[in-house]
C-alpha positions in Angstrom: -3.7 -55.9 -36.5 -3.9 -52.1 -37.1 -2.8 -49.8 -34.4 -3.3 -46.1 -33.5 -2.1 -43.8 -30.8 -5.1 -41.5 -30.9 -8.8 -42.5 -30.6 -11.9 -40.5 -31.5 -15.2 -41.5 -30.1 -18.0 -39.9 -32.1 -21.2 -39.0 -30.5 -24.7 -38.1 -31.9 -24.3 -36.8 -35.5 -20.7 -38.0 -35.8 -20.9 -41.6 -37.1 -18.0 -41.5 -39.5 -14.8 -39.5 -40.3 -14.6 -38.9 -44.1 -11.1 -37.4 -43.7 -9.6 -40.7 -42.5 -7.4 -42.1 -45.3 -6.4 -45.7 -45.9 -9.2 -47.1 -43.7 -9.0 -50.5 -42.2 -12.1 -51.9 -40.4 -11.2 -53.8 -37.2 -13.7 -56.0 -35.5 -12.7 -56.8 -31.9 -14.0 -58.8 -29.0 -13.1 -57.9 -25.4 -13.5 -59.5 -22.0 -16.3 -57.1 -21.6 -18.2 -57.9 -24.7 -18.1 -56.3 -28.2 -17.7 -52.6 -28.6 -20.4 -50.3 -30.1 -19.3 -51.1 -33.6 -16.3 -52.0 -35.7 -13.4 -49.6 -35.2 -12.1 -47.7 -38.3 -8.4 -47.1 -38.3 -6.8 -44.7 -40.8 -4.6 -41.7 -41.2 -5.7 -38.2 -40.4 -3.1 -35.5 -41.4 -0.6 -38.4 -41.5 -1.4 -39.5 -37.9 -2.9 -42.9 -37.1 -6.3 -42.5 -35.6 -8.9 -45.1 -34.5 -12.5 -44.0 -34.8 -15.4 -45.5 -32.9 -19.1 -44.4 -33.2 -20.3 -44.4 -29.6 -23.9 -45.3 -30.5 -23.0 -47.6 -33.4 -23.5 -46.8 -37.1 -27.1 -45.9 -37.6 -27.4 -44.8 -33.9 -28.6 -48.1 -32.5 -27.6 -47.7 -28.8 -29.1 -45.3 -26.3 -26.7 -43.7 -23.8 -27.4 -46.4 -21.1 -26.8 -49.2 -23.6 -23.4 -48.0 -24.8 -20.8 -50.7 -23.9 -18.3 -48.2 -22.5 -16.0 -50.8 -20.9 -15.7 -52.7 -24.2 -15.2 -49.5 -26.1 -12.3 -48.2 -23.9 -10.8 -51.7 -23.8 -11.0 -52.1 -27.5 -9.3 -48.7 -28.1 -6.6 -49.6 -25.6 -5.9 -52.9 -27.4 -5.1 -51.0 -30.6 -2.5 -49.0 -28.7 -4.6 -45.8 -28.2 -3.2 -43.5 -25.5 -5.3 -40.4 -26.1 -9.0 -40.2 -26.6 -11.0 -37.3 -28.0 -14.7 -37.6 -27.3 -17.3 -35.7 -29.3 -20.5 -35.1 -27.4 -23.8 -33.2 -28.1 -24.9 -31.2 -25.0 -27.4 -28.7 -23.8 -26.3 -25.4 -22.4 -27.2 -24.5 -18.8 -25.8 -21.0 -18.9 -26.8 -18.0 -21.1 -23.3 -17.2 -22.4 -23.0 -20.7 -23.9 -25.1 -20.4 -26.9 -26.3 -23.1 -29.3 -23.6 -23.8 -31.9 -20.9 -22.8 -29.4 -18.3 -25.5 -28.4 -17.2 -26.2 -24.9 -14.1 -28.0 -23.6 -15.2 -28.9 -20.1 -12.8 -29.4 -17.2 -15.2 -30.9 -14.6 -18.0 -33.5 -14.3 -21.0 -34.2 -12.1 -22.2 -37.8 -12.3 -26.0 -38.2 -12.3 -26.1 -41.6 -14.0 -27.5 -44.6 -12.4 -26.3 -48.2 -12.6 -23.8 -47.9 -15.5 -20.8 -50.1 -15.1 -18.1 -47.5 -14.3 -15.0 -49.4 -13.3 -12.8 -52.2 -14.7 -11.6 -53.0 -11.2 -14.1 -55.4 -9.6 -14.6 -59.1 -9.1 -11.1 -59.9 -7.9 -9.0 -56.7 -8.2 -9.6 -53.3 -6.6 -8.1 -50.0 -7.6 -8.8 -46.4 -6.7 -7.5 -43.9 -9.3 -7.4 -40.1 -8.8 -10.2 -38.4 -10.6 -10.1 -34.9 -9.2 -9.3 -33.6 -12.7 -11.4 -35.9 -14.9 -10.1 -34.5 -18.2 -6.5 -34.5 -19.4 -5.3 -30.9 -19.1 -2.8 -31.2 -21.9 -5.5 -32.4 -24.4 -7.9 -29.8 -23.1 -5.6 -27.0 -24.0 -4.9 -28.3 -27.4 -8.6 -28.8 -28.2 -9.3 -25.2 -27.2 -6.5 -23.9 -29.4 -7.7 -26.1 -32.3 -11.3 -24.8 -32.1 -10.2 -21.2 -31.8 -8.4 -21.6 -35.1 -11.7 -22.5 -36.8 -13.1 -19.1 -35.8 -15.8 -20.8 -33.7 -16.7 -19.7 -30.2 -15.2 -22.1 -27.7 -15.6 -22.0 -23.9 -12.5 -23.1 -22.0 -13.6 -25.0 -19.0 -17.0 -25.7 -17.4 -18.8 -28.4 -15.5 -20.6 -31.1 -17.6 -23.5 -32.8 -15.8 -23.9 -36.3 -17.1 -27.5 -37.5 -16.8 -28.9 -41.0 -17.4 -31.3 -40.4 -20.2 -32.6 -41.2 -22.7 -35.4 -38.7 -21.9 -34.3 -35.1 -21.6 -34.4 -33.2 -18.3 -37.5 -31.8 -16.5 -37.6 -28.1 -16.0 -37.0 -28.6 -12.3 -33.9 -30.7 -12.9 -32.5 -28.2 -15.4 -32.9 -25.4 -13.0 -31.3 -27.4 -10.2 -28.2 -28.1 -12.3 -28.0 -24.4 -13.1 -28.1 -23.6 -9.4 -25.1 -25.8 -8.9 -23.2 -23.7 -11.4 -23.0 -26.4 -14.0 -22.3 -25.3 -17.6 -23.6 -28.1 -19.9 -25.6 -31.3 -19.7 -25.3 -34.5 -21.7 -25.6 -38.2 -21.4 -22.3 -39.8 -22.5 -19.0 -38.4 -20.9 -19.4 -41.0 -18.1 -18.4 -43.7 -17.5 -16.1 -43.1 -20.4 -13.9 -40.6 -18.6 -13.6 -42.8 -15.5 -12.7 -45.9 -17.5 -10.2 -44.1 -19.6 -8.4 -42.9 -16.5 -8.3 -46.5 -15.1 -6.8 -47.6 -18.5 -4.2 -44.8 -18.1 -5.4 -43.1 -21.3 -5.7 -39.3 -21.7 -9.3 -38.3 -22.3 -10.9 -34.9 -23.2 -14.4 -34.0 -24.5 -15.3 -31.5 -27.2 -18.9 -30.7 -26.4 -21.2 -29.3 -29.1 -23.9 -27.1 -27.6 -27.1 -27.7 -29.5 -29.8 -26.0 -27.3 -30.6 -24.4 -24.0 -32.0 -27.6 -22.5 -35.4 -26.7 -21.0 -34.7 -23.9 -18.6 -34.6 -20.9 -21.0 -37.9 -19.0 -21.1 -37.2 -17.4 -24.5 -36.2 -20.6 -26.3 -38.2 -23.7 -27.2 -37.6 -26.8 -25.2 -35.0 -29.2 -26.6 -36.1 -31.6 -29.4 -34.4 -34.1 -31.5 -35.1 -32.0 -34.6 -33.4 -29.0 -33.0 -30.3 -31.1 -31.9 -29.8 -32.6 -35.4 -30.1 -29.3 -37.2 -27.5 -27.7 -35.0 -25.3 -30.7 -35.0 -24.8 -30.6 -38.8 -22.9 -27.4 -38.3 -21.1 -28.4 -35.1 -19.9 -31.7 -36.5 -18.2 -30.0 -39.4 -16.4 -27.6 -37.0 -15.4 -30.6 -34.8 -13.9 -32.4 -37.7 -12.0 -29.3 -38.7 -10.7 -29.0 -35.1 -9.7 -32.6 -35.0 -7.5 -32.2 -38.1 -5.6 -29.5 -36.3 -5.3 -31.2 -33.0 -4.1 -34.7 -33.9 -0.8 -33.5 -35.2 -0.1 -31.6 -31.9 -0.8 -34.3 -29.4 2.4 -35.3 -27.6 3.9 -38.6 -28.4 5.5 -38.7 -25.0 3.0 -38.1 -22.2 4.0 -36.3 -19.0 0.5 -35.8 -17.6 -0.8 -37.8 -14.7 -3.2 -39.8 -16.9 -0.3 -41.9 -18.1 0.5 -43.2 -14.6 -2.9 -43.2 -13.1 -2.6 -46.8 -11.8 0.7 -46.2 -10.0 -0.1 -46.9 -6.3 -3.8 -47.2 -7.2 -4.1 -51.0 -7.1 -4.7 -52.0 -3.5 -5.3 -55.7 -3.9 -2.4 -57.9 -2.9 -1.0 -59.7 -6.0 -1.3 -63.1 -4.2 -5.0 -62.4 -3.6 -5.8 -61.6 -7.3 -7.7 -64.4 -8.9 -6.3 -65.8 -12.2 -9.5 -64.8 -14.0 -9.2 -61.2 -12.8 -5.5 -61.1 -13.8 -6.3 -62.4 -17.3 -9.2 -59.9 -17.7 -7.1 -56.9 -16.7 -3.7 -57.9 -18.0 -4.0 -55.2 -20.8 -4.5 -52.5 -18.2 -2.1 -53.8 -15.5 0.8 -54.8 -17.8 3.8 -55.9 -15.7 2.1 -55.0 -12.5 0.9 -58.6 -12.4 2.6 -61.8 -13.4 
């Protein structure tokens, strides 16, 4: 089966990566069901990359329906260690203008009822999530976008809402009062699951609008998002070409050892089904 060290999860507007060479389509099943779509594995600037469209080709899945556990597990099963997520977001702050890019460093979870952990039904683990994005990947993404001559904001808090409807004005103003920078629907539970899988994860967020808080701008619409995304997707793909060759092959960040001392279930209390389900994540931590 094909393998790759780097994974790219494409969000709204990014359903394929035309620069990937020597493509192989990989259909996988996981203990958590099928991923959003077949994975496409190929070479980008000579580096093996696995691409997965988050919403499926043709955008069939709304944010709540995205099978994030299956997606992360499928990428892990191909050998992926580092994930770059592309996400369309609304801006909650005046300096972050539509068409700007943001590499956030924090998250606020406003989702409801999305499965957000692999560790349940027989095995419990509590990973550190104080820094939800890999700092090494964040820095490289910021550098890569700067080289495209596009405005990029280094850091910021990403509010993840449930969707699929957009925010009310009251909600948008509330998130602004919290000091949040951008709002979207997809960074969670991906980031939590990637951490549990000991995979590095960072988001390249494409600002498409001012959400609904800005008095001088029209409220967000799908038409507005798609028009701005056509530009942002091209920039994101350019940045990806620059970044994939710079990602370290030997990881020294905390993401790589996130499960060390995190699993609190006694090995003799783990059920055989739980061990089987999580063997890929736990490795030699269980027999």
